C-alpha positions as CSV (number, residue, x, y, z in Angstrom):
1,X,29.7,-85.9,-176.4
2,X,30.9,-85.8,-172.8
3,X,31.8,-89.2,-171.3
4,X,29.2,-90.3,-168.7
5,X,32.0,-91.5,-166.5
6,X,33.2,-87.9,-166.0
7,X,31.9,-86.0,-163.0
8,X,30.9,-82.8,-164.8
9,X,27.5,-83.9,-166.2
10,X,26.2,-85.0,-162.9
11,X,27.5,-81.9,-161.1
12,X,25.8,-79.7,-163.7
13,X,22.5,-81.6,-163.3
14,X,22.7,-81.3,-159.5
15,X,23.3,-77.5,-159.7
16,X,20.3,-77.1,-162.1
17,X,18.2,-79.3,-159.8
18,X,18.9,-77.5,-156.5
19,X,19.6,-73.9,-157.6
20,X,17.2,-71.0,-158.6
21,X,17.9,-70.4,-162.3
22,X,18.9,-66.8,-162.0
23,X,22.1,-67.6,-163.9
24,X,22.8,-69.6,-167.0
25,X,26.4,-70.8,-166.5
26,X,28.5,-72.7,-168.9
27,X,28.5,-76.4,-168.2
28,X,31.9,-76.3,-166.5
29,X,32.4,-77.4,-162.9
30,X,35.5,-75.9,-161.3
31,X,37.3,-77.5,-158.4
32,X,40.6,-75.7,-158.1
33,X,42.5,-72.7,-159.5
34,X,45.9,-71.1,-159.5
35,X,47.0,-67.8,-161.1
36,X,45.2,-67.5,-164.4
37,X,44.2,-71.2,-164.7
38,X,41.1,-73.1,-163.5
39,X,40.8,-76.9,-163.2
40,X,37.5,-78.7,-163.4
41,X,36.3,-81.8,-161.5
42,X,37.6,-84.0,-164.3
43,X,41.1,-82.5,-164.3
44,X,40.6,-80.4,-167.5
45,X,42.3,-77.0,-167.3
46,X,40.9,-73.7,-168.6
47,X,42.5,-70.2,-169.1
48,X,40.3,-67.8,-167.1
49,X,39.5,-64.8,-169.3
50,X,36.7,-63.5,-167.0
51,X,38.4,-63.2,-163.6
52,X,35.2,-63.1,-161.7
53,X,34.0,-60.0,-163.5
54,X,37.3,-58.3,-162.3
55,X,37.0,-59.7,-158.8
56,X,40.1,-61.7,-159.5
57,X,42.4,-59.0,-160.9
58,X,45.4,-60.6,-159.0
59,X,44.6,-64.1,-160.1
60,X,43.4,-67.1,-158.2
61,X,44.9,-67.6,-154.8
62,X,47.6,-64.9,-155.0
63,X,50.1,-66.0,-152.4
64,X,50.3,-62.6,-150.6
65,X,46.5,-62.5,-150.3
66,X,46.1,-66.1,-149.2
67,X,48.8,-65.6,-146.6
68,X,47.0,-62.6,-145.2
69,X,43.7,-64.4,-145.1
70,X,45.2,-67.5,-143.3
71,X,46.9,-65.3,-140.7
72,X,43.8,-63.4,-140.0
73,X,41.6,-66.6,-139.8
74,X,43.8,-67.7,-136.9
75,X,43.2,-64.5,-135.0
76,X,39.9,-62.7,-135.5
77,X,37.2,-62.7,-138.2
78,X,34.3,-60.6,-137.0
79,X,33.6,-58.0,-134.4
80,X,30.8,-55.9,-136.1
81,X,31.2,-52.2,-136.2
82,X,30.1,-52.0,-132.5
83,X,33.8,-52.3,-131.8
84,X,37.1,-51.4,-133.5
85,X,39.5,-54.1,-134.6
86,X,43.2,-53.8,-135.3
87,X,43.0,-54.1,-139.1
88,X,40.3,-51.4,-139.6
89,X,42.3,-48.2,-139.4
90,X,45.1,-49.4,-141.6
91,X,42.7,-50.5,-144.3
92,X,40.7,-47.3,-144.3
93,X,43.9,-45.1,-144.2
94,X,45.7,-47.0,-147.0
95,X,42.7,-47.1,-149.3
96,X,41.9,-43.4,-148.7
97,X,45.5,-42.6,-149.6
98,X,45.3,-44.8,-152.8
99,X,42.2,-42.9,-153.8
100,X,43.4,-39.4,-152.7
101,X,40.4,-39.0,-150.4
102,X,39.9,-38.2,-146.8
103,X,37.6,-41.0,-145.7
104,X,36.5,-44.5,-146.5
105,X,33.2,-46.3,-145.7
106,X,33.6,-50.1,-145.9
107,X,30.8,-52.3,-147.0
108,X,30.6,-55.8,-148.5
109,X,29.2,-56.0,-152.1
110,X,29.4,-53.7,-155.0
111,X,25.6,-53.1,-154.9
112,X,26.0,-52.1,-151.3
113,X,28.6,-49.5,-152.3
114,X,26.3,-48.1,-154.9
115,X,23.4,-48.0,-152.5
116,X,25.7,-46.2,-150.0
117,X,26.7,-43.7,-152.6
118,X,23.1,-43.0,-153.4
119,X,22.2,-42.4,-149.8
120,X,25.2,-40.2,-149.1
121,X,24.6,-38.1,-152.2
122,X,20.9,-37.5,-151.2
123,X,21.9,-36.7,-147.7
124,X,24.6,-34.3,-148.9
125,X,22.0,-32.7,-151.2
126,X,19.6,-32.0,-148.4
127,X,22.1,-31.0,-145.8
128,X,24.8,-29.2,-147.8
129,X,23.3,-28.2,-151.2
130,X,20.0,-27.3,-149.7
131,X,17.7,-29.3,-151.9
132,X,14.1,-29.4,-150.7
133,X,13.2,-32.6,-148.7
134,X,12.2,-35.5,-150.9
135,X,13.2,-33.8,-154.1
136,X,16.7,-35.0,-154.8
137,X,17.5,-36.6,-158.1
138,X,20.5,-38.4,-159.6
139,X,21.5,-38.4,-163.3
140,X,22.5,-41.9,-164.6
141,X,23.3,-43.3,-168.0
142,X,21.6,-45.7,-170.4
143,X,23.2,-49.1,-170.5
144,X,24.3,-48.8,-166.9
145,X,25.0,-51.7,-164.6
146,X,25.4,-50.8,-160.9
147,X,23.9,-53.9,-159.3
148,X,20.6,-55.7,-158.8
149,X,18.9,-54.2,-155.7
150,X,15.3,-52.9,-156.2
151,X,16.5,-49.3,-156.2
152,X,19.4,-49.9,-158.6
153,X,17.3,-51.8,-161.1
154,X,14.8,-49.0,-161.0
155,X,17.1,-47.0,-163.2
156,X,18.4,-49.9,-165.3
157,X,17.6,-49.9,-169.0
158,X,18.1,-53.6,-169.3
159,X,14.7,-55.2,-169.2
160,X,16.0,-58.6,-168.1
161,X,17.4,-56.9,-165.0
162,X,14.4,-54.6,-164.5
163,X,11.1,-56.2,-165.7
164,X,8.6,-57.3,-163.0
165,X,10.5,-56.0,-160.1
166,X,8.4,-52.8,-159.7
167,X,7.2,-50.6,-158.2
168,X,10.3,-48.7,-159.0
169,X,12.2,-46.2,-156.9
170,X,11.9,-42.6,-158.1
171,X,14.6,-40.0,-158.2
172,X,16.7,-40.9,-161.2
173,X,17.0,-39.4,-164.7
174,X,18.4,-41.5,-167.4
175,X,20.4,-40.0,-170.3
176,X,22.4,-41.6,-173.2
177,X,25.9,-42.7,-172.2
178,X,28.6,-40.5,-173.6
179,X,26.2,-37.6,-174.5
180,X,27.5,-34.6,-172.5
181,X,24.9,-32.3,-173.8
182,X,22.1,-34.6,-172.7
183,X,23.6,-35.0,-169.3
184,X,24.1,-31.3,-168.8
185,X,20.5,-30.6,-169.9
186,X,19.2,-33.2,-167.3
187,X,20.8,-31.5,-164.4
188,X,18.4,-29.2,-162.5
189,X,18.3,-27.4,-159.1
190,X,17.4,-30.7,-157.4
191,X,20.2,-32.8,-158.9
192,X,22.6,-34.0,-156.2
193,X,24.8,-36.3,-158.2
194,X,25.8,-37.8,-161.6
195,X,26.4,-41.6,-161.2
196,X,28.4,-43.2,-164.0
197,X,30.7,-46.1,-164.9
198,X,33.8,-44.6,-166.5
199,X,33.6,-47.6,-168.8
200,X,30.4,-49.6,-169.0
201,X,31.4,-53.2,-168.3
202,X,28.2,-55.2,-168.5
203,X,27.2,-53.3,-171.6
204,X,30.2,-54.7,-173.4
205,X,33.3,-52.7,-172.3
206,X,31.9,-49.5,-173.8
207,X,34.5,-46.7,-173.6
208,X,33.0,-43.1,-173.7
209,X,34.2,-40.6,-176.2
210,X,37.4,-38.7,-175.4
211,X,36.6,-35.6,-173.4
212,X,33.4,-37.0,-172.0
213,X,34.6,-37.7,-168.4
214,X,36.4,-34.3,-168.1
215,X,33.2,-32.7,-169.4
216,X,31.2,-34.4,-166.7
217,X,33.7,-33.3,-164.1
218,X,33.5,-29.7,-165.2
219,X,29.7,-29.5,-165.4
220,X,29.4,-31.2,-161.9
221,X,31.7,-28.6,-160.5
222,X,29.9,-25.7,-162.1
223,X,26.5,-26.9,-161.0
224,X,27.4,-28.0,-157.5
225,X,26.6,-31.7,-158.2
226,X,28.6,-34.7,-157.0
227,X,30.4,-36.8,-159.6
228,X,30.2,-40.5,-158.5
229,X,32.4,-42.9,-160.4
230,X,31.4,-46.5,-160.2
231,X,34.8,-48.2,-160.5
232,X,33.7,-51.5,-159.1
233,X,34.6,-53.4,-162.3
234,X,36.9,-50.8,-164.0
235,X,39.0,-49.8,-161.0
236,X,42.0,-51.3,-159.2
237,X,44.3,-51.9,-162.1
238,X,41.9,-53.4,-164.6
239,X,42.3,-50.7,-167.3
240,X,46.0,-50.1,-167.0
241,X,45.6,-47.4,-164.4
242,X,44.5,-47.5,-160.7
243,X,41.1,-46.1,-161.8
244,X,39.6,-45.8,-165.3
245,X,39.0,-42.1,-164.6
246,X,42.8,-41.7,-164.4
247,X,43.1,-42.1,-168.2
248,X,41.6,-38.6,-168.6
249,X,43.0,-37.1,-165.5
250,X,39.5,-37.0,-163.8
251,X,39.0,-37.1,-160.1
252,X,35.4,-37.8,-159.0
253,X,33.9,-36.7,-155.8
254,X,33.2,-40.2,-154.8
255,X,34.7,-43.6,-155.8
256,X,32.6,-46.7,-155.5
257,X,34.8,-49.8,-155.2
258,X,34.4,-53.5,-154.9
259,X,35.2,-56.8,-156.6
260,X,39.0,-56.8,-156.8
261,X,39.2,-55.1,-153.4
262,X,38.5,-58.5,-151.8
263,X,41.3,-60.3,-153.8
264,X,38.9,-63.0,-154.9
265,X,38.8,-64.3,-151.3
266,X,36.1,-62.3,-149.5
267,X,33.5,-59.7,-150.6
268,X,34.8,-56.2,-149.9
269,X,33.4,-52.9,-151.1
270,X,34.0,-49.3,-150.2
271,X,33.0,-45.7,-150.8
272,X,35.8,-43.2,-150.8
273,X,35.2,-39.5,-150.6
274,X,36.3,-36.4,-148.8
275,X,35.0,-35.3,-145.4
276,X,32.7,-32.7,-146.8
277,X,30.8,-35.5,-148.5
278,X,31.1,-38.6,-146.4
279,X,31.0,-36.5,-143.3
280,X,27.2,-36.0,-143.6
281,X,26.7,-39.5,-142.1
282,X,26.3,-39.7,-138.3
283,X,26.2,-42.8,-136.0
284,X,23.1,-44.9,-136.6
285,X,22.3,-43.5,-140.1
286,X,24.0,-46.2,-142.2
287,X,25.9,-49.4,-141.5
288,X,26.6,-53.1,-142.0
289,X,27.3,-55.9,-139.6
290,X,30.0,-57.4,-141.8
291,X,31.2,-54.2,-143.5
292,X,34.9,-53.7,-142.7
293,X,35.2,-57.0,-140.8
294,X,38.7,-58.0,-139.8
295,X,39.1,-60.8,-142.4
296,X,38.0,-58.5,-145.2
297,X,40.3,-55.7,-144.0
298,X,43.3,-58.0,-143.7
299,X,42.9,-59.1,-147.3
300,X,42.0,-55.7,-148.7
301,X,45.1,-54.1,-147.0
302,X,47.3,-56.4,-149.1
303,X,45.3,-55.7,-152.2
304,X,45.9,-51.9,-151.7
305,X,49.6,-52.6,-151.1
306,X,49.9,-54.6,-154.3
307,X,48.3,-51.7,-156.2
308,X,50.5,-49.2,-154.4
309,X,53.6,-50.6,-156.2
310,X,52.1,-49.8,-159.6
311,X,53.2,-53.2,-160.9
312,X,49.7,-54.5,-161.8
313,X,48.7,-51.2,-163.5
314,X,51.8,-51.4,-165.7
315,X,51.2,-55.1,-166.5
316,X,47.6,-54.3,-167.5
317,X,48.7,-51.4,-169.7
318,X,51.5,-53.3,-171.4
319,X,49.8,-56.6,-171.8
320,X,46.6,-54.8,-172.9
321,X,48.4,-53.5,-175.9
322,X,49.3,-57.1,-176.9
323,X,45.7,-58.1,-176.4
324,X,44.5,-55.2,-178.5
325,X,46.8,-56.0,-181.4
326,X,45.7,-59.6,-181.4
327,X,42.0,-58.9,-181.3
328,X,42.1,-56.1,-183.8
329,X,43.8,-58.6,-186.2
330,X,40.5,-60.5,-186.1
331,X,38.4,-57.6,-187.3
332,X,36.8,-58.7,-190.6
333,X,37.5,-62.3,-189.7
334,X,34.4,-62.8,-187.5
335,X,34.7,-59.8,-185.3
336,X,32.9,-56.6,-186.3
337,X,33.9,-54.5,-183.3
338,X,36.7,-54.4,-180.7
339,X,37.0,-52.2,-177.6
340,X,40.0,-52.6,-175.4
341,X,41.2,-50.6,-172.3
342,X,44.0,-52.4,-170.5
343,X,43.2,-56.0,-169.9
344,X,39.5,-55.5,-170.5
345,X,38.0,-56.1,-173.9
346,X,34.5,-56.1,-175.5
347,X,34.2,-58.0,-178.8
348,X,31.3,-57.9,-181.2
349,X,30.9,-61.0,-183.2
350,X,29.2,-60.9,-186.6
351,X,25.7,-62.0,-185.5
352,X,25.3,-63.9,-188.8
353,X,28.2,-66.1,-187.6
354,X,27.1,-67.0,-184.1
355,X,25.8,-65.7,-180.8
356,X,28.1,-64.7,-177.9
357,X,26.9,-67.6,-175.9
358,X,27.8,-70.0,-178.7
359,X,31.2,-68.4,-179.0
360,X,31.8,-68.9,-175.3
361,X,30.7,-72.5,-175.4
362,X,33.2,-73.1,-178.3
363,X,35.9,-71.3,-176.4
364,X,35.3,-73.4,-173.3
365,X,35.6,-76.6,-175.4
366,X,39.1,-75.2,-176.4
367,X,40.1,-74.5,-172.8
368,X,39.3,-70.7,-172.6
369,X,36.6,-69.3,-170.4
370,X,34.9,-66.0,-171.3
371,X,31.4,-64.5,-170.9
372,X,28.8,-63.3,-173.4
373,X,26.6,-60.3,-173.0
374,X,23.9,-58.7,-175.1
375,X,23.5,-61.0,-178.0
376,X,26.7,-61.3,-180.0
377,X,29.1,-59.5,-177.7
378,X,31.6,-61.3,-175.4
379,X,33.9,-59.8,-172.7
380,X,37.5,-60.7,-171.9
381,X,38.9,-59.7,-168.5
382,X,41.8,-62.0,-167.7
383,X,43.6,-61.8,-164.4
384,X,46.4,-59.2,-164.4
385,X,48.9,-62.0,-163.8
386,X,48.3,-63.5,-167.2
387,X,51.4,-63.8,-169.4
388,X,52.1,-62.8,-173.0
389,X,52.0,-66.4,-174.1
390,X,48.6,-67.0,-172.4
391,X,47.2,-63.9,-174.1
392,X,48.4,-65.2,-177.4
393,X,46.8,-68.6,-176.6
394,X,43.4,-66.9,-175.9
395,X,43.6,-64.9,-179.1
396,X,44.6,-68.0,-181.1
397,X,41.7,-70.0,-179.7
398,X,39.2,-67.2,-180.5
399,X,40.5,-67.1,-184.0
400,X,39.9,-70.8,-184.4
401,X,36.4,-70.5,-183.0
402,X,35.6,-67.6,-185.4
403,X,37.0,-69.6,-188.4
404,X,34.6,-72.4,-187.6
C-alpha cells in the first residue's frame, strides 16, 4: 500500500479528475529525468524502458540537444513559414542528406507526417501517374498504427482506435502484414502508394518475414506506385540502423519521420522524398504554422548530427544483441514469444500467467517502466544511451516478475 504522506496518490487523483480519460497510465508521477532514468515526485527512480515510444532515443535531456534548445530559446522561437529563419535550410539539407533524398517537408507530429504523405501520394497520383480524379487508393497493412486522425483511423484495424469515429475516409485497401502476394493483388491502376511500417511497433514490434520489404520495393517499382515507409517509431537509430528499411537494403520513395527527430524536447516530424514526388506541392497547397519552426529546427539539426556519427546506430545494434540474449533466456519461463530488432523488443507473456498491464505494473513496482499492448504483450524500447548493466537490470527484474 502506498504511504498517504507521499505525493504520488494525490497527483494521480488530480490527473484522473481533470483529464479526459483517453489514456490509462501507470500510477507513476514523474518530476525529473536524466539519461535512461526517471525520478517521481517522491524521489523514487525508474529505468525508462519505453523512451516515449522512441521519442527519447537519445535519452532524457541529452546535453547536446538541451544546449541547442537553450541557445535557440534566447534568440528566436517562431516565425511561421511566411518567412525564412536561419535554422531552416540547415535542418532540411542535413536531414535530406541523412535520408539520401532531395527534399524535406517539416511538420510537427507523426500523424501530420502521415497525413502529409497521404496528400502528397494522392497529388502525385493525379498529376504524375495520371489516375482519374477522386479515384486514388493506397494499400495499407492490417495491424497498422500510423496515428489517430480521422483519416488515419479510417484504415486502422484496431477497433479501440477506430470504433465510433466514422464516417470513415475512403481510398484505402487493407491487406495482411507480411503477405506480399496479397499486397501485390491489391494494387490496381488507381493505386498511388503502399504505406507500411517496416516494423509494426504498436502491434508488438512485429518484424515482417525476410524478403518482404525488398518484395514490396520491387512491386512498387514495377507497378509505378510509391513506397511510403512510416519510420516514425522504427527510424533514427532505434533498430540498430538509421532506418529499419536499411536492414534489408530497401530505399522507399518517401520516409515519414517524427518522434526522435525532436530529441524528446519539441515535437518535430518530416517527410523526405525526391523532387519528383515532393515537388508536386505548390505554395498554398499544404502547410503548418509551427512546422519547421526555429526551435524545432535547432534541436532537430543536432539530432541529425548525432545520427550522422553512426554511434547511436552501433550502440543500438550491439546492446540489442545483449537484450535479445537476455530475453530469449526467458522463453518457456513466462514468455512465449520474443521479437527483437536493435533496442526494440516485443514480448508475449503467457496469458495464463498475467496480462501485459499487470506485468508492467509489477515492473514499475520494481523500478522499471514499460508499456503493454494488445493483451499479454509488452514492449521495451529503452533510450539508446542505456548501458549493458542497465539492460541486465531490466531483464533481471522482468525475470523476477515472471517468476511471481
